[in-house]
C-alpha positions in Angstrom: -23.9 2.4 24.0 -23.9 -1.2 23.5 -27.2 -2.4 25.3 -25.2 -5.1 27.1 -22.8 -2.5 28.7 -25.7 -0.5 29.7 -27.6 -3.6 31.3 -24.5 -4.9 33.0 -22.9 -1.8 34.0 -23.6 -2.0 37.6 -24.1 -5.9 38.0 -21.4 -7.6 36.0 -19.2 -8.2 39.2 -22.2 -9.4 41.5 -21.5 -12.6 43.2 -25.4 -12.8 44.1 -27.3 -15.0 41.7 -29.2 -13.8 38.6 -30.7 -17.3 37.7 -32.5 -19.2 40.6 -34.5 -22.3 40.3 -35.0 -26.0 40.3 -32.5 -26.7 37.2 -30.0 -24.0 36.9 -28.3 -21.4 39.1 -25.6 -18.8 38.2 -24.2 -15.7 39.6 -24.1 -12.3 37.6 -20.2 -12.5 37.7 -20.1 -16.0 35.8 -22.9 -15.6 33.5 -21.2 -12.1 32.3 -17.8 -14.1 32.0 -19.5 -16.3 29.7 -21.1 -13.5 27.8 -17.9 -12.0 27.1 -16.4 -15.4 25.9 -19.2 -15.5 23.4 -18.6 -12.0 22.4 -15.0 -12.5 21.7 -15.6 -15.7 19.8 -17.5 -14.0 17.3 -15.4 -11.0 17.0 -12.6 -13.7 16.4 -14.6 -14.9 13.4 -14.5 -11.3 12.1 -18.2 -11.1 12.2 -20.0 -7.5 12.4 -23.6 -6.5 12.1 -24.4 -10.1 11.1 -27.7 -11.7 12.1 -27.1 -14.5 14.2 -29.9 -17.1 15.1 -31.0 -18.5 18.4 -33.4 -21.0 19.3 -33.6 -22.1 23.0 -35.9 -22.6 25.9 -35.2 -20.0 28.9 -31.8 -21.2 30.2 -28.4 -19.6 30.9 -27.5 -20.8 27.3 -30.3 -18.5 26.1 -29.0 -15.4 28.1 -25.2 -15.9 27.3 -26.0 -16.5 23.5 -28.3 -13.7 23.3 -26.3 -11.0 25.1 -23.0 -12.5 23.7 -24.3 -11.8 20.1 -25.1 -8.4 21.0 -22.2 -7.2 22.6 -20.0 -8.6 19.7 -21.7 -5.9 17.7 -23.9 -8.5 15.8 -27.6 -8.9 15.7 -29.4 -11.4 17.8 -32.4 -13.3 16.1 -34.1 -15.2 18.8 -37.0 -17.6 17.3 -39.8 -19.6 18.7 -39.0 -23.2 20.1 -42.2 -24.1 18.4 -41.3 -22.7 15.1 -42.2 -24.8 12.1 -39.4 -25.7 9.5 -40.8 -24.0 6.6 -41.0 -20.9 8.5 -37.6 -21.2 9.9 -36.1 -21.7 6.2 -37.9 -18.7 5.4 -36.3 -16.4 8.0 -32.9 -18.0 7.8 -32.8 -17.0 4.0 -34.6 -13.5 4.7 -31.9 -12.8 7.4 -29.0 -14.3 5.6 -28.1 -16.2 8.7 -25.0 -18.1 8.5 -24.3 -18.6 12.3 -26.7 -20.5 15.0 -26.9 -21.0 18.5 -29.2 -23.7 19.4 -30.3 -26.0 22.1 -29.3 -29.5 21.3 -33.0 -30.7 21.6 -34.1 -28.7 18.8 -31.1 -29.3 16.7 -33.3 -31.3 14.2 -34.8 -28.0 13.1 -31.2 -27.2 11.4 -31.1 -30.5 9.5 -29.6 -30.1 6.2 -29.1 -26.3 6.6 -25.4 -25.1 5.8 -24.9 -23.3 9.0 -22.1 -22.9 11.6 -23.9 -24.2 14.6 -23.1 -23.9 18.2 -25.4 -26.0 20.9 -25.7 -25.9 24.6 -23.7 -29.2 24.4 -20.8 -28.2 22.6 -20.6 -24.4 23.5 -17.7 -24.8 26.1 -15.3 -26.9 23.9 -16.0 -24.5 20.9 -15.2 -21.3 22.9 -12.1 -22.8 24.6 -10.6 -24.2 21.4 -11.1 -20.8 19.7 -7.9 -18.4 19.6 -10.0 -15.7 20.9 -11.5 -17.6 23.9 -10.9 -16.1 27.0 -9.2 -18.0 29.9 -8.0 -16.0 32.8 -7.9 -12.4 31.3 -11.6 -11.3 31.1 -12.0 -8.5 28.3 -14.4 -5.8 29.7 -14.1 -3.4 27.1 -16.9 -1.3 26.4 -18.3 -1.8 22.8 -18.5 1.3 20.7 -21.9 1.1 19.4 -24.3 3.8 17.8 -27.7 4.1 19.4 -29.4 3.3 16.3 -27.3 0.4 15.3 -29.5 -2.8 15.2 -29.3 -5.1 18.3 -32.1 -7.5 17.7 -34.6 -8.6 15.5 -38.0 -10.0 17.0 -40.4 -12.1 15.0 -43.9 -11.1 15.7 -45.8 -14.4 16.6 -48.3 -14.0 13.6 -51.3 -14.0 15.5 -52.9 -11.4 13.3 -51.2 -12.6 10.0 -47.8 -13.3 8.5 -45.0 -12.9 11.0 -42.6 -10.0 10.4 -39.2 -9.0 11.7 -39.3 -6.0 14.2 -35.9 -4.4 14.1 -35.0 -2.9 17.4 -32.0 -0.7 18.3 -29.8 -0.6 21.1 -31.3 2.7 22.0 -35.0 1.2 21.7 -34.1 -1.3 24.3 -32.3 0.9 26.6 -35.3 3.5 26.5 -38.1 0.7 27.1 -36.1 -0.8 30.1 -35.5 2.4 31.8 -39.2 3.4 31.4 -40.5 -0.1 32.7 -37.9 0.0 35.8 -39.6 3.6 36.5 -43.2 2.7 36.8 -42.7 -0.7 38.5 -40.1 0.2 40.7 -38.0 -2.8 40.2 -35.4 -3.3 43.0 -32.3 -5.3 43.6 -34.0 -7.4 45.9 -36.9 -8.4 43.6 -37.2 -12.1 42.4 -39.2 -12.7 39.2 -40.8 -16.1 38.5 -40.4 -16.3 34.5 -42.7 -18.3 32.7 -42.7 -16.2 29.5 -40.4 -17.3 26.8 -37.3 -15.1 26.3 -37.7 -15.1 22.4 -41.3 -13.1 23.0 -40.7 -9.3 23.7 -42.6 -9.5 27.1 -40.2 -12.2 28.3 -37.1 -10.4 27.0 -38.2 -7.3 28.9 -38.2 -9.2 32.1 -34.6 -10.2 31.3 -33.6 -6.7 30.4 -35.1 -4.8 33.4 -34.2 -7.4 36.2 -30.6 -7.5 35.0 -30.2 -3.8 35.0 -31.4 -3.7 38.7 -29.4 -6.8 39.8 -32.6 -8.7 40.5 -33.0 -12.3 40.5 -34.9 -14.7 37.8 -36.3 -18.2 38.6 -37.0 -19.9 35.3 -39.9 -22.1 35.0 -40.4 -23.8 31.5 -43.4 -26.0 32.7 -46.3 -23.7 32.9 -48.6 -26.5 31.8 -47.8 -28.3 35.3 -49.5 -25.5 37.1 -48.5 -26.7 40.7 -44.6 -26.0 39.6 -45.6 -22.3 39.2 -47.2 -22.3 42.7 -44.5 -24.3 44.2 -41.6 -22.0 42.9 -43.3 -18.9 44.0 -43.2 -20.0 47.4 -40.0 -21.9 47.5 -38.0 -19.1 45.9 -39.6 -16.3 47.7 -40.6 -14.7 44.6 -41.6 -11.0 44.6 -43.2 -10.7 41.3 -45.0 -12.8 38.5 -45.9 -11.9 34.8 -48.3 -13.4 32.5 -50.5 -13.0 29.2 -54.1 -13.7 29.7 -54.1 -17.3 29.1 -51.7 -17.7 32.2 -53.9 -16.1 34.7 -57.1 -17.7 33.5 -55.6 -21.3 33.9 -54.0 -20.4 37.2 -57.6 -19.0 38.2 -59.6 -21.6 36.9 -57.4 -24.9 36.9 -55.2 -24.6 40.0 -55.1 -23.8 43.6 -53.6 -20.2 42.8 -56.6 -18.5 44.4 -56.5 -20.7 47.6 -52.6 -20.4 48.2 -51.1 -17.7 50.2 -47.8 -16.2 48.9 -46.2 -14.3 51.7 -43.5 -12.7 49.5 -45.6 -11.8 46.4 -45.4 -8.2 45.9 -46.8 -7.6 42.4 -48.3 -9.2 39.3 -48.1 -7.8 35.8 -50.1 -8.7 32.8 -49.9 -7.8 29.1 -50.2 -9.7 25.8 -53.9 -9.1 25.3 -56.9 -8.2 27.2 -57.4 -9.8 30.6 -61.4 -10.0 31.0 -62.7 -7.9 34.1 -64.2 -11.2 35.7 -60.4 -12.5 36.0 -59.0 -9.3 37.1 -61.7 -9.1 39.9 -60.9 -13.1 41.0 -57.3 -11.9 41.4 -57.8 -8.8 43.3 -60.4 -10.7 45.7 -58.2 -13.6 46.1 -54.8 -11.7 46.7 -55.9 -8.4 47.6 -52.5 -7.5 49.3 -50.6 -8.1 45.9 -50.5 -5.0 43.4 -51.7 -5.9 40.0 -50.3 -4.1 37.1 -52.4 -4.2 33.9 -50.2 -3.2 31.0 -50.3 -2.9 27.0 -47.6 -3.1 24.7 -46.4 -4.4 21.1 -43.4 -6.0 19.8 -43.0 -2.8 17.5 -42.6 -0.6 20.9 -39.8 -3.0 22.0 -42.3 -4.1 24.7 -44.4 -1.9 26.8 -46.4 1.3 25.8 -49.0 1.8 28.7 -49.8 0.8 32.3 -52.6 1.3 34.7 -51.3 2.1 38.2 -52.5 -0.4 40.7 -54.1 2.1 42.7 -56.6 2.8 39.9 -57.4 -0.8 39.1 -60.7 -0.9 40.9 -61.8 2.5 39.7 -60.6 2.0 36.0 -61.4 -1.5 35.5 -60.8 -2.5 32.0 -58.4 0.2 31.0 -55.0 -0.2 29.8 -54.1 3.1 31.7 -51.9 5.7 30.2 -48.6 5.9 28.4 -45.3 4.8 30.3 -42.6 7.4 31.3 -41.0 8.7 28.2 -43.9 7.5 25.6 -46.4 9.9 24.3 -49.7 7.6 23.8 -52.8 9.1 21.9 -56.0 8.0 20.4 -56.5 9.6 17.2 -59.1 9.6 14.6 -58.6 11.3 11.2 -55.4 12.7 12.8 -57.1 14.4 15.9 -57.4 13.5 19.4 -60.6 11.7 20.1 -63.1 13.2 22.5 -64.2 10.9 25.5 -66.2 7.9 24.2 -65.3 8.3 20.5 -63.3 5.4 19.0 -60.0 5.9 17.6 -56.6 4.4 16.9 -53.7 4.0 19.5 -50.8 5.9 18.3 -47.4 6.1 20.0 -44.2 8.3 20.1 -40.9 7.5 21.8 -37.5 6.3 21.9 -39.1 2.7 22.1 -40.5 2.5 18.6 -38.9 0.1 16.2 -36.8 1.1 13.3 -38.9 -0.8 11.1 -39.9 -4.2 9.9 -36.8 -6.1 8.4 -36.5 -5.9 4.6 -40.0 -4.6 4.4 -40.4 -1.0 3.6 -43.8 -1.1 2.6 -45.4 -2.4 5.7 -43.2 -0.3 7.8 -44.7 2.7 6.0 -48.2 1.4 7.0 -47.3 1.7 10.8 -44.6 4.2 11.2 -45.8 7.7 10.0 -43.9 10.7 11.3 -41.8 8.5 13.6 -45.2 7.5 15.3 -46.3 4.0 15.7 -50.0 3.4 14.4 -50.6 0.3 16.5 -54.0 -1.0 14.7 -55.7 -1.2 17.9 -59.0 0.8 18.5 -59.8 2.2 21.6 -61.7 5.0 23.7 -60.7 7.5 26.3 -62.6 8.6 29.4 -62.7 12.1 30.7 -59.3 11.7 32.8 -57.6 10.3 29.5 -57.6 6.7 30.7 -57.4 4.2 27.5 -59.8 1.6 27.1 -59.0 -1.1 24.1 -62.3 -1.6 21.9 -60.7 -4.1 19.4 -58.5 -4.8 16.4 -59.7 -3.2 13.3 -59.2 -6.6 11.4 -61.1 -8.3 14.0 -64.3 -6.2 13.9 -67.2 -8.5 12.9 -69.4 -6.8 10.2 -73.1 -8.3 10.9 -76.1 -6.7 8.9 -74.4 -3.4 8.7 -73.6 -3.4 12.5 -70.0 -3.4 13.6 -69.5 -6.1 16.4 -66.4 -6.0 18.6 -65.5 -9.8 19.5 -63.8 -8.7 22.8 -67.1 -7.4 24.2 -68.7 -10.8 23.6 -65.9 -12.7 25.0 -66.0 -10.7 28.1 -69.4 -11.3 28.8 -69.1 -15.1 28.5 -66.1 -15.2 30.6 -68.3 -13.7 33.5 -69.6 -17.3 33.7 -67.4 -19.1 36.4 -67.4 -22.4 34.4 -65.5 -20.8 31.5 -61.8 -21.0 31.4 -61.3 -19.2 28.0 -63.3 -17.7 25.3 -62.6 -16.5 21.7 -65.2 -15.0 19.2 -64.6 -15.2 15.5 -67.0 -14.0 12.5 -68.4 -16.6 10.2 -70.0 -16.4 6.8 -73.8 -15.8 6.7 -76.1 -15.6 3.5 -78.5 -13.0 5.2 -76.1 -11.0 7.4 -72.6 -11.2 5.8 -71.1 -12.3 9.0 -72.2 -13.7 12.5 -70.5 -14.1 15.7 -69.3 -17.5 16.7 -68.1 -18.2 20.4 -65.3 -20.7 20.9 -65.4 -21.7 24.5 -63.2 -23.7 26.8 -64.8 -25.1 30.0 -63.4 -26.1 33.3 -64.9 -29.5 32.8 -66.8 -30.9 29.9 -70.5 -30.6 30.1 -70.7 -27.9 32.6 -72.6 -25.4 30.5 -74.8 -26.0 27.2 -75.0 -23.9 24.1 -78.2 -22.6 25.4 -76.8 -21.7 28.8 -74.5 -19.4 27.2 -76.7 -17.9 24.5 -79.1 -17.2 27.1 -76.7 -15.5 29.3 -75.5 -13.5 26.3 -79.2 -12.5 25.5 -79.5 -11.0 29.2 -76.4 -8.9 28.9 -75.8 -7.9 25.1 -77.9 -6.6 22.4 -79.6 -9.1 20.3 -77.2 -8.8 17.3 -74.2 -9.3 19.4 -75.5 -12.8 20.7 -73.5 -15.4 19.1 -75.2 -17.5 16.6 -72.9 -20.5 17.0 -71.3 -22.0 20.0 -68.5 -24.4 20.0 -66.9 -26.0 22.7 -63.2 -27.3 22.6 -60.8 -28.7 25.2 -58.2 -26.2 24.8 -57.2 -23.0 22.9 -54.7 -23.0 20.3 -51.9 -20.8 21.4 -49.2 -19.1 19.3 -45.4 -18.9 20.5 -46.3 -15.9 22.9 -48.9 -17.8 24.7 -51.7 -15.8 23.2 -54.9 -17.2 21.5 -54.1 -18.0 18.0 -56.8 -16.2 15.9 -55.6 -17.4 12.7 -55.8 -21.1 13.6 -59.1 -20.7 15.1 -60.6 -18.9 11.9 -59.3 -21.9 9.9 -60.4 -24.5 12.1 -63.9 -23.4 13.1 -64.8 -21.1 10.2 -67.8 -23.2 9.2 -71.2 -22.0 10.3 -72.0 -25.0 12.7 
């Protein structure tokens, strides 16, 4: 089944608003009409299984373009609005993209590129002039699509290496959407405040799940102005909010989120990396009436792989939980299940696992074995099978024969209430090979010294885990998914000082 027909199966005629917010508002019925127009336009060009580019902030234009491409039997390639021109050129060439949907504000990215371009400024004119454009007679024919046909190619943010194109089928998206709806119990009356970009798999999953259930979305592209987030949560009676660690850390330490009452907010969700226990406790203490779901996923798994039931949050603090419905999640070492406390790699099996990396069979074979996804994330399990992330293998610091997890050091430093964010990298040392270096963002300059942080670490860590170097910076470099960009940190701060 075509994923667009699946998602809009019960909602395409709704008069209720799909999109709410200060800048745009549109009903399910009207947005679906525009999706069908885009689909018919592309079919009129005789396009089938073509990779079609998309660059847009969260907007009605993104939604109708993304779904219109997939409904037409073509493949959506949504890309970051922060993409650099050379990276964009590589992707256009790799994917043989000839057609592009792009917001006019980003049009310079496509300068001197021979492409058929539709922007948010000319999309209406292009569709109305085309012979296949729909005027009064809306075509609602379900597209015949094989489940394993490619629906989208999502490029990873590249926080741990060169970005790769993750190939997702219609079946992948349908499966993961069903699973997420089940464990979050998303309902028609939900209203989600969206700050996550739709070109990122976490953001895209919000789009999929809430459309399927006929819920509402409030789009906020101004997270840097944290007060707008707080205002939107209240004004639009939002029942849910989702973010990566940096979102919650900034809201907790640089806004009035903790002090504000949100009468309609039912639950929060977090994924996209480990949120340190101190921040989880702050959220629980400031908003005990709001359920908080810790989740874990990868683009290669469409979106989600695990969740921790909020009833278990205090008891299993720091855990990513267990596999979501219809996903088998294991921690393996040498092909066998680990014993409690033993470190192994997280491995997943389910219909949400990607088809592979686009045009890269060698890299695909490294992570997909016997249909299972080998995530590269190291973890331990407890006696009840709850999973705790240990680190990523490639980020382990090897110091004088000791294997040091940056996450453990980051967790300790983030316990200090003056710290907004922290990242630990390994830097070269003549005697020890590598030593930890902590890069720290404070609420305000001068609140802590290097000695303050080192002394706190000495009280809470083994000596070889105490960072040899501390560097204070104003803000963390973030990738397109709003995660800390480890590659940039290593490049900028790799010197031992």
